C-alpha positions as CSV (number, residue, x, y, z in Angstrom):
1,M,-6.5,-2.7,43.1
2,K,-6.2,-4.7,39.9
3,I,-5.0,-3.3,36.6
4,Q,-7.9,-4.8,34.7
5,Q,-10.3,-3.2,37.2
6,F,-8.7,0.2,36.6
7,L,-8.8,-0.2,32.8
8,E,-12.4,-1.4,32.7
9,H,-13.4,1.7,34.7
10,H,-12.0,3.8,31.8
11,G,-13.7,1.7,29.1
12,I,-10.5,-0.1,28.1
13,A,-10.9,-3.8,27.4
14,T,-7.3,-4.9,27.4
15,N,-4.0,-3.4,28.5
16,P,-2.8,-1.2,25.6
17,F,0.9,-1.4,26.7
18,A,1.3,-5.1,27.7
19,D,3.3,-6.0,24.6
20,E,6.6,-4.6,23.7
21,D,7.5,-6.6,20.5
22,A,5.5,-5.8,17.3
23,Q,5.9,-9.4,16.2
24,T,3.5,-10.6,19.0
25,D,1.6,-7.3,19.6
26,L,-2.1,-8.0,18.8
27,V,-3.0,-4.4,19.5
28,F,-0.6,-3.2,16.8
29,K,-1.5,-5.9,14.3
30,G,-5.3,-5.5,14.9
31,A,-5.8,-1.7,14.7
32,C,-2.6,0.4,14.8
33,I,-0.9,-1.2,11.9
34,S,-3.0,0.8,9.4
35,K,-3.4,4.0,11.6
36,T,-0.1,4.6,13.4
37,Y,3.0,5.5,11.5
38,H,6.4,6.9,12.0
39,P,6.8,10.4,10.5
40,A,9.2,9.1,7.9
41,W,6.8,6.4,6.7
42,D,6.2,7.8,3.2
43,K,10.0,8.0,2.5
44,I,10.4,4.4,3.7
45,Y,7.5,2.9,1.8
46,G,7.8,4.7,-1.5
47,N,5.6,3.8,-4.4
48,P,4.8,0.1,-5.1
49,A,4.6,0.9,-8.8
50,E,8.4,1.6,-8.7
51,P,10.2,-0.4,-6.0
52,S,13.0,1.6,-4.4
53,T,15.5,0.9,-1.7
54,S,15.4,2.5,1.8
55,V,18.2,2.3,4.4
56,V,16.9,3.0,7.9
57,F,18.9,3.0,11.1
58,G,17.1,2.9,14.5
59,E,17.9,2.0,18.1
60,K,16.3,-1.0,19.8
61,G,12.6,-0.5,20.3
62,S,12.2,2.3,17.8
63,G,9.8,0.4,15.7
64,K,11.9,-1.3,12.9
65,T,10.0,-4.6,13.2
66,A,6.7,-2.7,13.3
67,I,7.7,-0.9,10.0
68,R,8.5,-4.3,8.4
69,L,5.0,-5.6,9.3
70,Q,3.4,-2.4,8.0
71,L,5.3,-2.7,4.7
72,A,4.1,-6.3,4.3
73,R,0.5,-5.2,5.1
74,H,0.5,-2.3,2.7
75,L,1.9,-4.5,-0.1
76,T,-0.8,-7.0,0.7
77,D,-3.4,-4.3,0.2
78,H,-1.6,-3.2,-3.0
79,N,-1.7,-6.7,-4.4
80,A,-5.4,-6.9,-3.7
81,E,-6.1,-3.6,-5.4
82,Q,-3.8,-4.1,-8.3
83,P,-3.9,-7.9,-9.3
84,E,-2.2,-7.1,-12.6
85,H,0.7,-5.2,-11.0
86,Q,1.6,-7.2,-7.9
87,A,4.7,-7.2,-5.8
88,L,6.6,-10.2,-4.4
89,V,7.4,-9.7,-0.7
90,V,10.5,-11.5,0.5
91,P,11.2,-11.4,4.3
92,Y,15.0,-11.6,4.8
93,D,15.0,-11.5,8.5
94,D,16.1,-14.9,9.6
95,F,19.8,-15.3,8.9
96,N,20.5,-18.3,11.0
97,P,19.8,-21.0,8.4
98,F,22.1,-19.3,5.9
99,L,24.8,-18.7,8.4
100,D,24.6,-22.4,9.5
101,R,25.2,-23.6,6.0
102,F,27.8,-21.0,5.4
103,R,29.7,-22.0,8.5
104,D,29.5,-25.7,7.5
105,R,31.6,-24.9,4.4
106,F,34.4,-23.9,6.8
107,F,35.8,-25.7,9.8
108,R,33.2,-25.7,12.6
109,R,35.9,-24.9,15.1
110,R,36.9,-21.7,13.3
111,K,36.0,-18.5,15.2
112,P,32.7,-17.0,14.1
113,E,34.3,-13.6,13.3
114,R,36.7,-15.3,10.9
115,V,33.8,-17.2,9.2
116,I,31.5,-14.2,8.7
117,K,34.4,-12.1,7.3
118,Q,34.3,-14.5,4.3
119,W,30.7,-13.5,3.6
120,R,30.3,-11.7,0.2
121,L,27.7,-9.9,-1.9
122,W,26.9,-13.1,-4.0
123,D,26.1,-15.0,-0.8
124,H,23.4,-12.4,0.0
125,I,22.0,-12.6,-3.6
126,D,22.0,-16.4,-3.3
127,A,20.0,-16.1,-0.1
128,I,17.5,-13.6,-1.6
129,L,17.1,-15.8,-4.7
130,S,16.5,-18.9,-2.6
131,L,13.8,-17.2,-0.6
132,S,12.2,-15.8,-3.8
133,V,12.3,-18.9,-5.9
134,T,11.1,-21.2,-3.0
135,Q,8.1,-18.9,-2.7
136,L,7.5,-18.9,-6.4
137,V,7.6,-22.7,-6.6
138,D,5.3,-23.0,-3.6
139,R,2.8,-20.7,-5.3
140,L,3.0,-22.5,-8.7
141,L,2.4,-25.8,-7.0
142,E,-0.3,-24.3,-4.8
143,V,1.3,-25.6,-1.6
144,K,-1.4,-25.0,1.0
145,A,0.9,-25.3,4.1
146,A,3.2,-22.5,2.8
147,R,2.4,-19.0,3.9
148,H,4.0,-16.0,2.3
149,P,3.4,-12.3,3.0
150,A,1.3,-10.4,0.5
151,A,0.7,-13.6,-1.6
152,R,-2.7,-13.9,-3.2
153,D,-4.7,-17.1,-2.8
154,E,-5.6,-17.4,-6.5
155,P,-3.5,-19.8,-8.6
156,M,-0.6,-18.3,-10.6
157,P,-1.3,-18.0,-14.4
158,A,1.4,-20.5,-15.4
159,D,-0.1,-20.7,-18.9
160,R,1.3,-17.2,-19.6
161,L,4.9,-18.5,-19.5
162,E,6.7,-18.9,-22.8
163,P,8.9,-22.0,-23.4
164,A,12.1,-20.1,-22.6
165,Q,10.5,-18.8,-19.4
166,V,9.5,-22.3,-18.5
167,R,13.1,-23.4,-18.9
168,D,14.2,-20.5,-16.7
169,V,11.7,-21.5,-13.9
170,M,13.0,-25.0,-14.0
171,L,16.7,-23.8,-13.9
172,L,15.9,-21.4,-11.0
173,A,14.1,-24.2,-9.1
174,A,17.1,-26.6,-9.6
175,C,19.5,-24.0,-8.3
176,Y,17.5,-22.2,-5.6
177,D,14.4,-24.0,-4.5
178,Q,15.1,-24.7,-0.8
179,S,11.8,-26.1,0.5
180,T,12.0,-28.6,3.3
181,S,8.5,-29.9,2.8
182,E,9.5,-32.5,0.2
183,N,12.4,-34.3,-1.4
184,V,14.2,-31.9,-3.8
185,L,13.9,-34.3,-6.8
186,T,10.2,-35.1,-6.1
187,R,9.3,-31.4,-5.9
188,W,11.2,-30.6,-9.1
189,H,9.4,-33.3,-11.0
190,Q,6.0,-32.0,-9.7
191,L,6.9,-28.6,-11.0
192,R,8.0,-30.1,-14.3
193,K,4.5,-31.7,-14.7
194,R,2.8,-28.5,-13.6
195,L,4.7,-26.5,-16.3
196,K,4.7,-29.3,-18.9
197,F,8.4,-29.3,-19.2
198,F,8.8,-32.7,-21.0
199,H,11.8,-34.2,-22.7
200,W,12.8,-37.4,-24.5
201,F,16.5,-37.2,-24.8
202,S,17.2,-39.2,-21.6
203,L,15.1,-42.0,-23.0
204,W,17.1,-41.7,-26.2
205,D,20.4,-42.2,-24.3
206,W,19.0,-45.3,-22.7
207,G,17.6,-46.5,-26.1
208,V,20.9,-46.0,-27.9
209,G,22.8,-47.8,-25.1
210,G,20.4,-50.7,-24.9
211,G,20.1,-51.0,-28.7
212,V,23.8,-51.1,-29.2
213,T,24.1,-53.7,-26.4
214,L,21.5,-55.9,-28.0
215,L,22.9,-55.5,-31.5
216,V,26.4,-56.5,-30.3
217,L,25.1,-59.6,-28.6
218,I,23.1,-60.6,-31.7
219,V,26.1,-60.1,-34.0
220,L,28.5,-62.0,-31.7
221,L,26.1,-64.9,-31.2
222,A,25.4,-65.1,-35.0
223,A,29.1,-65.0,-35.9
224,G,30.0,-67.4,-33.1
225,Y,32.8,-65.1,-32.2
226,W,33.6,-64.1,-28.6
227,P,36.3,-61.3,-28.3
228,G,37.0,-61.7,-24.7
229,L,36.0,-59.5,-21.7
230,L,38.0,-56.5,-22.7
231,G,36.9,-56.5,-26.3
232,F,33.2,-57.0,-25.3
233,M,33.4,-54.1,-22.8
234,A,35.0,-51.9,-25.5
235,L,32.2,-52.7,-27.9
236,L,29.5,-51.9,-25.3
237,A,31.1,-48.7,-24.2
238,G,30.6,-47.1,-27.6
239,G,26.8,-47.4,-27.2
240,W,26.8,-46.0,-23.7
241,V,29.0,-43.0,-24.3
242,P,26.2,-40.5,-24.7
243,W,24.5,-41.7,-21.5
244,L,27.8,-41.7,-19.5
245,W,29.0,-38.3,-20.9
246,R,25.7,-36.5,-20.0
247,R,25.9,-37.8,-16.4
248,L,29.5,-37.0,-15.9
249,H,29.0,-33.5,-17.3
250,R,25.9,-32.9,-15.1
251,H,27.8,-34.3,-12.1
252,W,30.6,-31.8,-12.7
253,T,28.2,-28.9,-13.0
254,A,26.3,-30.0,-9.9
255,W,29.5,-30.3,-7.9
256,R,30.6,-26.8,-8.9
257,L,27.2,-25.3,-8.1
258,V,27.1,-27.0,-4.7
259,R,30.6,-25.8,-3.9
260,N,29.9,-22.1,-4.9
261,T,26.5,-21.6,-3.4
262,R,27.8,-21.5,0.1
263,V,24.5,-20.5,1.9
264,L,22.3,-23.1,0.3
265,N,21.6,-26.7,1.3
266,H,22.3,-28.8,-1.8
267,N,23.2,-32.4,-2.4
268,T,25.5,-33.1,-5.4
269,H,23.8,-36.5,-6.2
270,L,20.3,-35.1,-6.1
271,L,21.2,-32.0,-8.0
272,R,22.9,-34.1,-10.7
273,R,19.7,-36.1,-11.1
274,V,17.8,-32.8,-11.6
275,L,20.3,-31.3,-14.1
276,V,20.4,-34.4,-16.2
277,N,16.9,-33.5,-17.3
278,F,18.2,-30.5,-19.3
279,T,19.6,-30.8,-22.8
280,G,23.1,-29.4,-23.5
281,G,21.4,-26.7,-25.5
282,Q,19.3,-25.7,-22.6
283,L,22.3,-25.3,-20.3
284,V,24.9,-23.8,-22.7
285,G,25.3,-20.1,-22.1
286,Q,23.1,-20.1,-19.0
287,P,24.4,-18.1,-16.0
288,L,24.5,-20.9,-13.4
289,P,26.0,-19.9,-10.0
290,T,29.0,-22.2,-10.5
291,Q,31.6,-19.5,-9.6
292,Q,32.2,-17.2,-6.7
293,R,31.1,-14.0,-8.4
294,S,28.0,-11.8,-8.5
295,D,27.6,-11.5,-12.3
296,D,25.9,-14.9,-12.7
297,R,23.6,-14.0,-9.8
298,Y,22.5,-10.8,-11.4
299,E,21.6,-12.7,-14.5
300,M,19.6,-15.3,-12.5
301,L,17.8,-12.4,-10.8
302,R,16.9,-10.9,-14.2
303,K,15.6,-14.3,-15.2
304,L,13.4,-14.4,-12.1
305,Q,12.1,-11.0,-12.8
306,G,11.2,-11.9,-16.3
307,V,9.2,-14.9,-15.1
308,L,7.5,-12.9,-12.4
309,R,6.4,-10.2,-14.9
310,A,4.8,-12.9,-17.0
311,L,2.9,-13.9,-13.8
312,K,1.7,-10.4,-13.2
313,I,4.3,-9.6,-10.5
314,E,6.3,-6.5,-11.4
315,G,8.4,-5.8,-8.4
316,I,10.3,-7.6,-5.6
317,Y,10.5,-6.2,-2.1
318,V,13.2,-7.6,0.2
319,L,12.5,-6.8,3.9
320,V,15.8,-6.9,5.8
321,D,15.5,-6.9,9.6
322,R,16.9,-8.4,12.8
323,V,20.5,-8.5,11.6
324,D,21.7,-8.2,15.2
325,E,19.9,-11.4,16.3
326,P,21.6,-14.4,14.6
327,Y,23.5,-16.5,17.1
328,L,26.9,-16.0,15.3
329,V,26.3,-12.2,15.4
330,N,24.9,-11.9,18.9
331,G,24.6,-8.1,18.8
332,S,28.3,-7.5,18.0
333,V,28.8,-4.4,15.9
334,E,31.8,-5.9,14.1
335,M,29.9,-9.1,13.2
336,M,26.9,-7.1,12.0
337,R,29.2,-4.9,10.0
338,A,30.8,-8.0,8.3
339,L,27.3,-9.4,7.5
340,V,25.6,-6.2,6.3
341,W,28.4,-4.3,4.5
342,P,28.5,-6.6,1.4
343,L,24.8,-5.9,0.9
344,L,25.5,-2.2,0.7
345,D,26.4,-2.2,-3.0
346,N,24.8,0.5,-5.2
347,K,24.5,-2.0,-8.2
348,L,22.2,-4.2,-6.1
349,L,20.4,-1.5,-4.2
350,K,19.5,0.3,-7.4
351,H,18.7,-2.8,-9.4
352,P,15.5,-2.1,-11.5
353,G,12.4,-3.7,-10.1
354,L,14.1,-4.5,-6.8
355,G,13.3,-2.7,-3.5
356,L,15.4,-3.5,-0.5
357,K,14.0,-2.1,2.8
358,M,16.9,-2.3,5.2
359,L,16.0,-1.8,8.8
360,L,19.3,-1.7,10.6
361,P,20.5,-1.1,14.2
362,I,21.7,2.4,15.1
363,E,25.2,1.1,15.9
364,L,25.8,0.5,12.2
365,E,25.0,4.1,11.4
366,R,27.9,5.2,13.6
367,A,30.1,2.7,11.9
368,V,29.2,4.1,8.5
369,D,30.7,7.5,9.4
370,R,34.1,5.7,10.0
371,E,34.2,4.0,6.7
372,S,36.5,4.8,3.8
373,R,35.7,6.9,0.7
374,E,35.8,3.6,-1.3
375,F,33.0,2.2,0.8
376,H,30.8,5.3,0.3
377,Q,31.4,5.3,-3.4
378,R,30.3,1.7,-3.6
379,A,27.3,2.0,-1.3
380,R,26.1,5.5,-2.4
381,L,23.9,5.8,0.6
382,D,23.0,9.3,-0.4
383,K,20.9,7.7,-3.2
384,Q,19.2,5.1,-1.1
385,N,16.4,7.0,0.8
386,L,18.7,7.1,3.9
387,I,17.2,7.7,7.3
388,R,20.0,8.1,9.8
389,S,17.9,7.7,12.9
390,L,14.4,6.5,13.4
391,E,13.6,9.2,15.9
392,W,10.2,9.9,17.6
393,T,9.1,13.2,19.0
394,G,7.1,13.6,22.2
395,Q,4.0,14.5,20.0
396,S,4.4,11.4,17.8
397,L,4.7,9.1,20.8
398,Y,1.7,10.8,22.4
399,D,-0.2,10.0,19.2
400,V,1.0,6.3,19.4
401,A,-0.2,6.0,23.1
402,A,-3.5,7.7,22.3
403,A,-4.1,5.4,19.3
404,R,-3.4,2.3,21.4
405,V,-5.8,3.4,24.1
406,E,-8.5,4.0,21.5
407,A,-7.8,0.7,19.8
408,C,-8.4,-1.2,23.1
409,A,-11.7,0.5,23.8
410,A,-14.6,-1.6,25.1
411,G,-17.8,-1.7,23.1
412,G,-19.5,1.7,22.9
413,R,-16.8,3.5,25.0
414,S,-14.4,6.2,23.9
415,P,-11.5,6.3,26.4
416,A,-8.9,9.1,26.2
417,L,-5.3,8.9,27.3
418,E,-5.5,12.1,29.4
419,G,-8.5,10.7,31.2
420,L,-6.2,8.2,33.0
421,F,-4.5,11.0,34.9
422,D,-5.6,13.7,37.3
423,S,-5.5,17.4,36.4
424,S,-1.9,17.8,37.4
425,V,-0.8,15.7,34.4
426,D,-1.9,17.5,31.3
427,E,-1.2,16.9,27.6
428,R,1.9,19.1,27.6
429,R,3.4,17.2,30.5
430,L,2.7,13.9,28.8
431,V,4.4,15.1,25.6
432,D,7.5,16.3,27.4
433,A,7.8,13.0,29.4
434,F,7.3,10.9,26.3
435,A,10.0,12.9,24.5
436,A,12.5,11.8,27.1
437,L,11.5,8.1,26.6
438,R,12.5,8.5,22.9
439,V,11.1,5.2,21.4
440,P,7.8,3.3,21.5
441,R,9.3,0.3,23.5
442,H,10.4,2.6,26.4
443,L,7.0,4.3,26.3
444,F,5.2,0.9,26.6
445,K,7.4,-0.3,29.4
446,F,7.0,3.0,31.3
447,M,3.2,3.0,30.9
448,Y,2.9,-0.6,32.0
449,R,5.1,0.1,35.1
450,L,3.0,3.2,35.8
451,F,-0.3,1.2,35.8
452,T,1.3,-1.4,38.0
453,Q,2.6,1.1,40.5
454,H,-0.7,3.0,40.7
455,C,-2.8,-0.1,41.2
456,N,-0.5,-1.6,43.8
457,A,-0.8,1.6,45.8
458,H,-4.5,1.2,46.3
459,R,-7.0,-1.4,47.6
460,D,-9.8,-3.0,45.7
461,D,-12.4,-1.6,48.1
462,E,-11.0,1.9,47.9
463,P,-10.0,2.4,44.3
464,V,-8.5,5.6,42.8
465,W,-9.4,5.9,39.2
466,Q,-6.9,8.5,38.1
467,I,-3.1,8.4,38.3
468,S,-1.7,11.3,40.4
469,G,1.1,13.6,39.3
470,A,3.3,12.4,42.2
471,T,3.0,8.8,41.1
472,F,3.6,9.8,37.5
473,E,6.8,11.8,38.3
474,S,8.2,9.2,40.7
475,V,7.8,6.3,38.3
476,L,9.1,8.4,35.4
477,A,12.2,9.3,37.4
478,L,12.9,5.7,38.4
479,Y,12.3,4.4,34.8
480,R,14.6,7.1,33.3
481,R,17.3,6.1,35.8
482,D,17.0,2.4,34.8
483,Q,17.0,3.4,31.2
484,E,20.2,5.3,31.5
485,A,21.8,2.5,33.5
486,F,20.9,0.0,30.8
487,E,22.3,2.2,28.1
488,R,25.6,2.4,30.0
489,G,25.6,-1.4,30.2
490,E,24.9,-1.5,33.9
491,G,21.4,-3.1,33.9
492,A,19.2,-5.7,32.3
493,G,16.7,-3.2,30.9
């Protein structure tokens, strides 16, 4: 007996439990994303009008990635409904590029744990700013190939920017635009034209240098006097001092910026060619990230927020997920701790207009309890909408299963979860069994295994359309045994 044959009999078009990862789960993305929620959803989501931080700990398969996708979907709906009060959604869930660049600053042969222990708060802020600014530049330039969550298709109202804000955008782009679609210099000049950030001082440097050179030659030829090579070079140097000084100063600034933005991919030569387009007055007093400290980064973050407010974007949401997946971390609790702990700083977590939604493995929650008083004073997790465990009750998992069965209904049919079982497996038994499975991923694996076991036990010409209590209990017992073995580290899951 085939599984599809069994499902079609009950009016179910596709297997509701075939996918285990929300990232590729079409059933979840299609219907359940706006109907099925964890009981703590309201606390996690908050109010888009006032972005707030949430710190959530959950075991594998408890729905952290699903919550991240739901946050992005709801913020997309919010932006559609409130075009004058939008939110910028920044997915901070792929740490590998930042870790690669960070490791390149140290010796490649150094042990990963020694490298990650050098990670600091300002490295996180640099990474968040790079993701935010790259998205901003993509949207200002209307890059069609770029796709960003919750971003509206309409052009950004760049004409709302004041001259000081235009300068801020150009500085942010110089420091943090990390697009790989085009050459950094080419993209910066495209943005300059889009925002009409024009200047003439560079031409002035060339004009002064060229004019002095021509004047020296005319005077020397007219006087018939030739001072020798050294004298001639000294005369010419006076005219080219402004040109030379500007480039040396910008090269020094570019070198310091490249050296201290350890998670970004910068080239000193190209960055110098960008920075030379700013006057000294435009750079004096600006908080460039040329030192290893967080103060300059906070100022750059405020500049970004000021620009975004002018563009009708009032809040920034940073969605932090999958911290256990980077290749340098590889599920290690100590490595995750070294990567995540710098981010747990109350000054950043409570920064106005910034909402960090941190979806973290349950292993880190246990590590939190072992931390010092100093750590807790700095993180102030009691003020961060803390959810210590993303737990699911049997009733909530029953609702998830029922919603997925309904979402996969064939046209004109109304299948019910209980209809898949005979009378010996009632709703109460399903709720009790699902409670033992704890998280959605285990529920989906169990249900898929149950369908497979039932269909394999019957022939196509003698189908049985309801799963018996005996099959249900035997598959549940075997699955629970495998689940416990995996949690003890004795199986592959």
